[in-house]
MIDOSE-1310 file (N, C-alpha, C; in nm, 2 decimals, decimal comma, always signed):
residues 120
mvte	+1,03/+2,01/+3,29/+0,94/+2,10/+3,23/+0,87/+2,04/+3,11; +0,95/+1,96/+3,03/+0,89/+1,90/+2,91/+0,77/+1,80/+2,96; +0,80/+1,73/+3,06/+0,69/+1,64/+3,11/+0,57/+1,71/+3,16; +0,58/+1,82/+3,23/+0,47/+1,90/+3,27/+0,39/+1,96/+3,15
raid	+0,46/+2,00/+3,05/+0,40/+2,05/+2,93/+0,32/+1,94/+2,86; +0,37/+1,82/+2,86/+0,31/+1,71/+2,80/+0,18/+1,67/+2,87; +0,18/+1,68/+3,01/+0,06/+1,65/+3,09/-0,04/+1,76/+3,06; +0,00/+1,89/+3,06/-0,09/+2,00/+3,03/-0,16/+1,98/+2,90
saet	-0,08/+1,94/+2,80/-0,13/+1,92/+2,66/-0,23/+1,81/+2,66; -0,20/+1,70/+2,73/-0,30/+1,59/+2,73/-0,43/+1,63/+2,80; -0,42/+1,70/+2,91/-0,54/+1,75/+2,98/-0,63/+1,83/+2,89; -0,56/+1,92/+2,81/-0,64/+2,01/+2,72/-0,70/+1,92/+2,61
llrq	-0,63/+1,82/+2,55/-0,69/+1,74/+2,45/-0,80/+1,65/+2,50; -0,80/+1,61/+2,62/-0,89/+1,51/+2,67/-1,01/+1,57/+2,75; -1,00/+1,69/+2,78/-1,11/+1,76/+2,87/-1,25/+1,73/+2,81; -1,26/+1,73/+2,68/-1,40/+1,72/+2,62/-1,47/+1,59/+2,65
wavq	-1,39/+1,48/+2,68/-1,45/+1,35/+2,70/-1,44/+1,31/+2,85; -1,38/+1,39/+2,93/-1,35/+1,36/+3,07/-1,48/+1,37/+3,16; -1,50/+1,27/+3,24/-1,60/+1,27/+3,35/-1,53/+1,33/+3,48; -1,40/+1,29/+3,49/-1,32/+1,33/+3,60/-1,17/+1,34/+3,56
vdni	-1,10/+1,44/+3,61/-0,96/+1,45/+3,58/-0,89/+1,47/+3,71; -0,78/+1,39/+3,73/-0,70/+1,40/+3,86/-0,56/+1,41/+3,82; -0,50/+1,52/+3,87/-0,35/+1,54/+3,85/-0,28/+1,47/+3,97; -0,25/+1,35/+3,95/-0,19/+1,27/+4,05/-0,05/+1,31/+4,09
apwr	+0,03/+1,35/+4,00/+0,16/+1,40/+4,02/+0,20/+1,49/+3,90; +0,31/+1,56/+3,91/+0,35/+1,64/+3,79/+0,37/+1,57/+3,66; +0,39/+1,44/+3,67/+0,42/+1,35/+3,56/+0,31/+1,26/+3,52; +0,19/+1,26/+3,60/+0,08/+1,17/+3,58/-0,05/+1,24/+3,59
ldvl	-0,14/+1,20/+3,49/-0,27/+1,25/+3,48/-0,37/+1,13/+3,47; -0,47/+1,12/+3,55/-0,57/+1,02/+3,55/-0,70/+1,08/+3,49; -0,76/+1,02/+3,39/-0,88/+1,07/+3,33/-0,98/+0,96/+3,32; -1,10/+0,98/+3,39/-1,21/+0,89/+3,38/-1,30/+0,93/+3,26
ipak	-1,33/+0,83/+3,17/-1,41/+0,86/+3,06/-1,52/+0,76/+3,04; -1,63/+0,78/+2,98/-1,72/+0,68/+2,94/-1,66/+0,59/+2,84; -1,68/+0,46/+2,84/-1,63/+0,36/+2,75/-1,65/+0,40/+2,61; -1,77/+0,45/+2,58/-1,80/+0,48/+2,44/-1,71/+0,58/+2,37
hlrs	-1,63/+0,65/+2,45/-1,53/+0,75/+2,40/-1,39/+0,70/+2,39; -1,37/+0,58/+2,42/-1,23/+0,53/+2,43/-1,16/+0,54/+2,30; -1,22/+0,50/+2,19/-1,15/+0,51/+2,06/-1,12/+0,66/+2,02; -1,21/+0,75/+2,05/-1,18/+0,89/+2,02/-1,06/+0,94/+2,10
varm	-1,06/+0,90/+2,23/-0,95/+0,94/+2,31/-0,81/+0,88/+2,26; -0,82/+0,75/+2,23/-0,69/+0,69/+2,17/-0,65/+0,75/+2,04; -0,74/+0,78/+1,96/-0,71/+0,85/+1,83/-0,65/+0,99/+1,86; -0,70/+1,06/+1,96/-0,65/+1,19/+1,99/-0,51/+1,18/+2,04
lcgt	-0,48/+1,09/+2,14/-0,35/+1,08/+2,19/-0,25/+1,03/+2,09; -0,28/+0,92/+2,02/-0,19/+0,86/+1,92/-0,18/+0,94/+1,80; -0,30/+0,99/+1,75/-0,31/+1,07/+1,63/-0,24/+1,20/+1,63; -0,23/+1,26/+1,75/-0,16/+1,39/+1,76/-0,02/+1,37/+1,80
ewgs	+0,02/+1,24/+1,80/+0,16/+1,20/+1,83/+0,19/+1,25/+1,98; +0,09/+1,26/+2,06/+0,11/+1,29/+2,20/+0,19/+1,17/+2,26; +0,16/+1,05/+2,23/+0,22/+0,94/+2,29/+0,17/+0,81/+2,24; +0,20/+0,70/+2,31/+0,16/+0,57/+2,27/+0,11/+0,49/+2,38
lssi	+0,03/+0,39/+2,35/-0,02/+0,30/+2,45/+0,09/+0,21/+2,50; +0,10/+0,20/+2,63/+0,21/+0,12/+2,69/+0,16/+0,00/+2,77; +0,04/+0,01/+2,82/-0,02/-0,11/+2,89/-0,17/-0,09/+2,91; -0,24/-0,20/+2,95/-0,38/-0,20/+2,98/-0,39/-0,29/+3,11
tvle	-0,46/-0,24/+3,21/-0,48/-0,32/+3,33/-0,63/-0,33/+3,36; -0,67/-0,45/+3,41/-0,80/-0,46/+3,47/-0,79/-0,47/+3,62; -0,87/-0,38/+3,69/-0,86/-0,37/+3,83/-1,00/-0,39/+3,89; -1,01/-0,48/+3,99/-1,13/-0,51/+4,06/-1,14/-0,40/+4,17
ldnn	-1,26/-0,33/+4,17/-1,28/-0,22/+4,26/-1,34/-0,26/+4,40; -1,40/-0,38/+4,40/-1,46/-0,42/+4,53/-1,43/-0,57/+4,54; -1,46/-0,63/+4,66/-1,43/-0,77/+4,68/-1,54/-0,87/+4,63; -1,65/-0,82/+4,59/-1,75/-0,91/+4,54/-1,76/-0,92/+4,39
gsry	-1,67/-0,86/+4,32/-1,66/-0,88/+4,17/-1,77/-0,81/+4,10; -1,83/-0,70/+4,15/-1,93/-0,63/+4,08/-1,89/-0,50/+4,02; -1,77/-0,45/+4,05/-1,72/-0,33/+3,98/-1,58/-0,34/+3,94; -1,55/-0,31/+3,82/-1,42/-0,32/+3,77/-1,38/-0,19/+3,70
emiy	-1,25/-0,17/+3,68/-1,20/-0,06/+3,61/-1,09/-0,11/+3,51; -1,09/-0,05/+3,39/-0,99/-0,08/+3,29/-0,91/+0,05/+3,29; -0,77/+0,03/+3,29/-0,68/+0,15/+3,29/-0,59/+0,13/+3,17; -0,59/+0,23/+3,08/-0,51/+0,24/+2,96/-0,40/+0,34/+2,98
dfrh	-0,28/+0,29/+2,99/-0,16/+0,38/+3,01/-0,10/+0,43/+2,88; -0,10/+0,56/+2,86/-0,04/+0,62/+2,75/+0,09/+0,70/+2,80; +0,20/+0,68/+2,73/+0,32/+0,75/+2,77/+0,37/+0,85/+2,66; +0,43/+0,95/+2,71/+0,51/+1,05/+2,62/+0,63/+1,08/+2,70
ghal	+0,74/+1,02/+2,67/+0,86/+1,04/+2,75/+0,83/+1,00/+2,90; +0,85/+1,09/+2,99/+0,83/+1,05/+3,13/+0,68/+1,08/+3,17; +0,60/+1,14/+3,09/+0,47/+1,17/+3,12/+0,38/+1,05/+3,10; +0,28/+1,03/+3,19/+0,19/+0,92/+3,19/+0,05/+0,97/+3,20
vcir	-0,03/+0,93/+3,11/-0,18/+0,95/+3,11/-0,25/+0,82/+3,13; -0,33/+0,81/+3,23/-0,40/+0,69/+3,26/-0,55/+0,71/+3,23; -0,60/+0,65/+3,12/-0,74/+0,66/+3,08/-0,81/+0,55/+3,16; -0,91/+0,59/+3,23/-0,99/+0,49/+3,31/-1,13/+0,47/+3,27
lqla	-1,17/+0,35/+3,26/-1,31/+0,31/+3,22/-1,37/+0,23/+3,34; -1,48/+0,27/+3,39/-1,55/+0,19/+3,49/-1,65/+0,10/+3,43; -1,64/-0,03/+3,47/-1,73/-0,13/+3,42/-1,82/-0,18/+3,54; -1,95/-0,20/+3,51/-2,04/-0,25/+3,61/-2,01/-0,40/+3,63
slvd	-1,96/-0,47/+3,53/-1,93/-0,61/+3,54/-1,83/-0,64/+3,43; -1,78/-0,76/+3,43/-1,69/-0,80/+3,33/-1,76/-0,84/+3,20; -1,89/-0,84/+3,20/-1,97/-0,87/+3,08/-2,00/-0,74/+3,00; -1,96/-0,63/+3,05/-1,97/-0,50/+2,98/-1,89/-0,51/+2,85
rvps	-1,94/-0,46/+2,74/-1,86/-0,46/+2,62/-1,77/-0,34/+2,62; -1,65/-0,35/+2,57/-1,55/-0,25/+2,57/-1,50/-0,23/+2,42; -1,49/-0,10/+2,38/-1,43/-0,08/+2,24/-1,29/-0,14/+2,23; -1,26/-0,20/+2,12/-1,13/-0,25/+2,09/-1,04/-0,13/+2,04
lgsi	-0,92/-0,13/+2,08/-0,82/-0,03/+2,03/-0,72/-0,09/+1,93; -0,74/-0,22/+1,89/-0,65/-0,29/+1,80/-0,63/-0,21/+1,67; -0,73/-0,15/+1,61/-0,71/-0,08/+1,49/-0,64/+0,05/+1,50; -0,64/+0,11/+1,62/-0,57/+0,24/+1,65/-0,43/+0,21/+1,71
cpca	-0,42/+0,12/+1,80/-0,30/+0,09/+1,87/-0,28/-0,06/+1,86; -0,21/-0,11/+1,76/-0,19/-0,26/+1,74/-0,14/-0,33/+1,87; -0,06/-0,26/+1,95/-0,01/-0,33/+2,07/-0,12/-0,36/+2,17; -0,25/-0,31/+2,15/-0,36/-0,35/+2,23/-0,41/-0,49/+2,21
hpfe	-0,38/-0,55/+2,09/-0,43/-0,68/+2,06/-0,39/-0,79/+2,17; -0,27/-0,80/+2,21/-0,24/-0,91/+2,31/-0,31/-0,88/+2,44; -0,32/-0,76/+2,49/-0,39/-0,73/+2,61/-0,54/-0,77/+2,60; -0,60/-0,73/+2,49/-0,74/-0,76/+2,47/-0,77/-0,91/+2,46
ksfs	-0,68/-0,98/+2,39/-0,70/-1,12/+2,38/-0,69/-1,19/+2,52; -0,59/-1,15/+2,59/-0,57/-1,20/+2,73/-0,69/-1,17/+2,82; -0,74/-1,05/+2,81/-0,86/-1,01/+2,90/-0,98/-1,09/+2,85; -1,00/-1,11/+2,73/-1,11/-1,19/+2,68/-1,10/-1,33/+2,73
eryg	-0,99/-1,39/+2,72/-0,97/-1,53/+2,77/-0,98/-1,54/+2,92; -0,92/-1,45/+2,99/-0,91/-1,46/+3,13/-1,03/-1,41/+3,21; -1,09/-1,30/+3,16/-1,21/-1,24/+3,23/-1,34/-1,25/+3,15; -1,33/-1,28/+3,03/-1,45/-1,29/+2,95/-1,50/-1,15/+2,90
iafy	-1,41/-1,06/+2,90/-1,45/-0,92/+2,85/-1,46/-0,93/+2,70; -1,57/-0,87/+2,65/-1,60/-0,87/+2,50/-1,55/-0,74/+2,45; -1,47/-0,74/+2,35/-1,42/-0,62/+2,28/-1,49/-0,61/+2,15; -1,53/-0,49/+2,11/-1,60/-0,48/+1,98/-1,53/-0,37/+1,90
């Protein structure tokens, strides 16, 4: 029950920025947002002590390298909120979360070196 309440709370907090919300499982919420709102979303989740950033993933959505998605996983106990950003290409600029979630630095550095993603 605690996990389901955490997911409900996250959905309420994030609804204002969401383009799409998917309740994947009772313990997982996927939220697609525009990249320009990433810092606001991270501040809301971390600033309200909802949870913390646990990982960032880059996912290729097609085989020709023209569409990508970045997935930011935030955890609160067993609850998982996946914040998704769609990128038209890897040259899209993405807001850095380093000042909000210091654990984002190694992920961002790795993605800059590996994929050429520019964080600002």
